[in-house]
N, C-alpha and C positions, 0 to 999 in steps of 0.2 A: 901266144894264146891263152886265157884264162879260163879255167874251169870253177864253175861254182859247184857247192855240194846241198843235197836236199835231203832232208829224214821226211819221216812220217810222224805225225803227233799220236800219242797213245794217252789217254785220260786217265787209266789205272795200269796196274801191274799185269793184268790178264795177258798171257801169249798165248800163240797156237801151239806151243809145246806144253804148256801150263795153262790151259783156259781157266778162268774162275767161274764160279755159276753166277748169272745174274750181275756181272759188276756194276757199282755206279762209280761216277766220277769220283776219283781221289783226290783232291784239291793239292796235297802235298806232294803227291806223286807227279802229279801233272806239272806243278812249278820246278819239282827238282830235274823232271825229264827236258823241260824248255830250256833253264838255266844250265844244262850240260851239253846240250846241243850249242848254246850261246858260247859258252865257254871253249868248247873243244872246237870251234872256227867251222861249224856248219852254215851256210848262206842262207839258207830258207828250210821252213817245215811245212809239210802239207797237210792241212786238217781236212780229213776225209769226209765224204757223205755215204750216208745210207738212209734207206727210208724207215729202218727201225733202231737208228742210233741217234747221238747227240747232235745238238745246233752247231755247226761250224763257226758261226759269227761270236757266240759267247765263249767258245773253247779258243778261237782267235784272239779275242779282246784279253782273255787272261794270259796267254802267251805273251803277249804284246806289252802288256802291263809289268811282265815281270823281268823282261828281258832288254838288251840295249840295242843288240845289231841285227839279229835273225829277223827274215822278213817271214810275212804268214801268208801262204798260200791258201784261199778259202776255196774248197770245192763247192760247185753251185750248180744244181741241176735247173734249167729255166721253167720247168712245169712247178716248181716250188715256191717261186717268188716273182710278183710282177716286175718287169725290168726298171720302172721307175722308182719303184723301193729299194730294189738291188743297187741302183745307182747311187743313191743317198746313205744306203747301209755300209755299201763299200768305201765311199769317200768319208763318212764318218769314222770308220776306223781306221784309214788312211791319216786322218788328221790325227786320231789319239796315238796311233804308233810312229808319227813323225814321217810318214812315207813309207812303212814297210809292209804295204800290203800288194798281193797279186791275187788274182781270181782264176782258178782253172774250171773251165766248163766242160759238163757231163751232158752230150745230149741223151744218153740213155740207151745200154747196150741190150738191156732184156726186157722185153714187153710186159714180163709178169712183174718185175721190179718196178717198171714205171706205173701200173695199174693198182700198184699197192698205195700211191698217193694221187689217183684218178687222173692219170695220164694214159690216155689210148690212142694217141697219134701214132701211126705207124713210124718205122724208123727214119725213111726217106723226110718225111714232113717233120721229124723233131731236129733233124739237122737244119731244114731250111727256117724253122723256128729260131734256132741257136744263131744262125746268121742275121736275122732281123733283130733278135735281142741284144747281140754286141753292138750292133750299129747304133741301137737306141741308147744304150749305156754311153757310148762315145760320144755322142750328141749331149746327152744330158750333162756330161762332164764339161763339155767343152762350150755349148751354146750359152752365150749373154742373155739372151732373149728367150721369152716363154716359144713353144713351138708345139704343133700337130703333128699328129703321127696316125696314118691311114693305112696300116699294113693286113696282109693276110692274117696274122697272129695276134698283132696287137692294134687298139685302137686308144687313141686319147687325144685330147683337145687342150691347149694352152698350159702344158707342163713346163712349170718354172723350177730348178734346180738351184737354190744358194748354197748347196754344200759342195766343195770344190776338191778335188784331190791335191794333195799336198804338191806335186809336181804335175799340175794340170791334167794326167790322165792317170790311169791303173794299169798295170801290163797285164795282159790277156792272153792266157794259157788255154789251148784246145788239144785235146788226144784223140788217139785211135789208130784205127789200120783199115778203114774202109775209105772207099775212093770218096765217098761223103766228107768223112773227117779230113782226108787230103785237101780236098777243094776249099772247104770253109777255112780251115786251118793255113793253108797255103795262103789263101787271099786275106784273109782277118787277122790273125793271131801274131803276137811278139813273141809266143813261146810254142813250141808243139811238142808233145809228148808221146814217147813211144815205150813199149815194155822191151824186156832185154831179149832180144833176138843176135843168132850169128853175124858177124861182121858183115858177110855178104848180102843177108836179108835186111839189115840194119841199114846198109847203104842203100839197097834198091828204095827203101821207105824214104829214107832222107832224099833221094833223087825225086821221088813222088811228091814230095811236099815243095821242094823247091820249083819241079815243073809248074805247081799250080800257082805259086808265087807270081813265077814268071808271067804266066797266063792272063794274073790279075793286074799286069804291069807294074808289080812292085819291083825297085832298084835291086840288085844284086845286095847291096849293103843294108837293104831294109826286109831279108828273110827272116821268117822266124827263128829264133835260136832252137836247137835241140836239145831234148832232155831226155834221156836215157835212164831207166830203172832195173836196178839189180837186188837181190838177196845174198850178199855175201857169206859164206861160212868160213871164218878165219880161224888160223891157229898158228903156234909159234913156226912151224914146219908144215911141208904139203902134207906128209904122211900123217902128221895128226889131224890136220884139216880135213882130210879125206875119210879118216875114222869119224871125226865128228860129224861129217855130213851125212853119213850112211847110219849113225845114230839119230840124228835128227829127220831123216827120212823114215827111219822105222816109228819114231813116235808119231809123226804127222799121218804115218798109215792108221796106227793105233787108236788115234784120236779120232779119225774119221769113221773106222769101223765102230766106234761107241758112240757116235754122234755129235761127236766135240770138234768135229772139223769145220773149215769154212764152208765147205759144200757138203750136203748130204751124202751118205755112202749109196744111195740110189738115185743120186742126181741127173738128169738128162743131159745131153751135150749141150755144152754152152752156144747161145744165140750169137753173141758179139764176136766179130771177125776177129780182134785181137787174140782171144783166148782158142780161136779154132787154129789159129796160125802157130800159136805154141804148141798146141798137142800134134799138130800135124808135124811140126819140125822134132817134137819128141819121140815120134815114131820111126826117125830116121837115124837115131841114135842117142846114147846117152849124155856124151861128152862132143861139145863143139868149141873149136877154136884153141885158145889154151886151156880154158878152165871152166867155160859155161856149161852148167849141168842142168838136166833136164828132168831126171826123175821125180822132183818137187813139183815139176808141172802137172803131171799126169797123178801124182798123189793127192793133189787138190782141186782136180778138174780146172786145172788151169784159173781159178778163180783169183782174178785181180793178178798184179804182179807177182809171179812166182819163180822165175828162172834165178839159178843160184851160181856166183861165181866163187869156187873152192881153189882156197891155197891159202899159202904163207902170205904175210903183209907185201912181200915183194911180188907174189904171184898177181894179186888182187890188184897191185899199183900196176905192173906190166899189162893186164885186162884192160883196165881202166883207160890206159894211157892209148890202148889202140882204137877203143872208141873217141876219144876225143881225136885222134889223128882222122877219123872219119868226120869231125864236126860238130861233135857234141860238146856242146858247152855248159850244159847242166847235167850232172849226174846224181841219181838220187839212190841211195844206199839205206837198207834197212836189213836187220837180221830176224833171226828166231827168239833172241834172248834181247828183247827190245833196248832196254836201257844199257846193260853192259856191253852189246854188241855197238852202240851208238858211241861209247866211250871208247871201246876198242878201236874203231874207225877213227876216232878223232886223234887217237895216239900214234896209232900205227899205219894209217893209210892214206888220210888227209894230206899230212905233212910232206910223204912221200912224192904223192903226186905233183903238189905244188913246188916241191923243189926240182922235180926232173922238168917241169914245163919252165921254171923260171932259167935252170941250165940250159934248155932248149934254145930260150929267146936269147941269153946272154952270149951263146956258142961254144961253152965252156963244156 
C-alpha cells in the first residue's frame, strides 16, 4: 500500500499562533514554502478557498511554476465559477504544470459564508448543483464534439473545449460528513476527504462512502481514494510534545479571546455536519485512540480541520499507520507553525511512514 502526503498552502508567514494583521501575499515566503514541501517529499498541497481570501488559481499557478513534483489541489466552490470556465481554467493549469492538478470541490457548509458571494441555495441543492458541475467538467474534458447542456442549474448550447488535461482528465475530490457528501463523493469522486476522527468513526465514514460507490455501480477497484486530515503537534519525545500541545492550546484560546482566532469568541455553533461531529466527539473525551487530541477542536469552534495528533515522531507515525490500515491512501498533515512544522514532518514523519509501509510490503 502507498500513502501520499498532503499539506496546505500558506501565502505568508501568518499563523494561528502568531497572526499577522491584514497580511498580503508574501511571494518569497510562498515560494520558499512550496519548494520546502517539494524538497521534503510531500505529494500534494491544497490551495484553500475562502470568500475573503486569495484566488486559488493564481496561487496554484505560482506553486506549479517554482516546483518540480508536488501536485496542486485547487479548492473550488461551484457558485464562484461557471463550469465551462472552470473546465478550461483547470485544464490550462494542468498543462502548465505538466499534469500536476487536482480539484477539490466545496459544496458549502455555511449558509452565511455562501451568501457573501451571492449563493442562496439551501444545502441540499448545493450538493445537487455540485453533482451537475462535476458531470459537466468531465464531459468538457473528454468530449471531442461541441455539446449542449440543459440541467437544473446550468444551461448552455454548443460548448466546445480545446483545452485538454494532460492525462485526459483531472482527479476530482469531494469532502464532507453529510449524507449528501457521501452520496455525491461515493458516486463521482476520485478522492473523498475526511477530517480526523477516531478510528471507529473514520471506519464508519469510509464504509458510508464505499456503500454509495457500490450503489452507484462502481467497481471495488474504482472506489474513491480516502483522504484524512490531521494537525500533528510533534516534539522529540511524547512528554515534550504534550507540553507543546498545551502551550499551543493556551495560545489558541488567547488569540480567540482577543478576536484573532479563526472563529470569533461569540461564534454560533457551526452549521456543517463535519464540525458538529468533531464537537460531539470532543464532548466525549480529550484523547482518543493513540494520540488524537480534541481540545484544539473546542478552542476553535471546530473551524475547519482541527483535530491534533500529539507525540514523538514514532507516536505520530504509528497513529498515521493506524489510518492507513483503515484504507486512507492520502493523509494531510499541517501544524500550527506552518513552515517549520512542514519541514519537521518531512524530516521525521514522512520517511518513517514510508519505510514502515515498504517493510510491510516486503514482509521484513
